[in-house]
N, C-alpha and C positions, 0 to 999 in steps of 0.2 A: 505495499498501500504506499504511495506516495502522499506524501503531505505538502503543499506547500504555505506558506506564511509570509502575511506583508505586514509592514508596520512603517506607521508614515511619522519619523520622528521631526516635525516643522522647525522647533527651535533649537536642534543639533549643534546649526554653525556658530551662535549664540551660545548656547552650552559650552561647548568645545573651544571656539577661538577668543573668547572675550570673555574673561574670567571677571566676577564684578567689581568693580572700583573703589577705591578705598572709601571715597566721599559717595554716600547714598545718595545723594542727591544726582549725581550725574548718572547720564544714561549711559547704553554700549550698544552699535549698531554693528553689524557685518558687513562689510561691502565687498564685492565681485566687482573685478574691472572698475574700478571709482563711484559702484554705485550700490545704495543701498538694498541689501537684500534682504535682511532682517532687522528692528532694531527691537529693544525692550518698553516694559512700559513706562518708565520714567522719561527715555528719548520720545515715544511717542505724545508721551505730556507735552513735550515742549514741542510738537507740530513734527516731529522726524517722522517719516514715512516712508517704505520702499520703493525705490527708485528714484530717490532723489539720488543726487549728483552732490558727492562730496563737499565741494564749496558752499552749498544751499546748508547741509548739516550744520556746516559750521560758523554760518549767519547766523540761525534761528537760536542753535545751540551748543557756543563753544567751546562747551566743558564736555560736553560727548565726548567720548571714548570710541576711537573708530580703528577697526581692526581690518585686514584684507583676508577672505574666506580662505581657509588652507586643505582644501581635499582631503588631502593625507592623514591630516590628523582625525578628522571625521572620519574615515576608515577605520583608523585604528580606537576609535572609542565605539 
């Protein structure tokens, strides 16, 4: 008997690539080729949205921690 299992982990890039910042108010966002792939609740509260470019994020929320996506780290997780 063959069993296939699919798991959807939409926050994986955020959890793996961007550890929580020391400043609890600062948000986190993961970029892919300079565009926001995913942002945490703190960043979204400041107006950061998926699809925004790096410059737009820094204008709206300059304290946001920006990290480039690392598919290798995601695969290891």
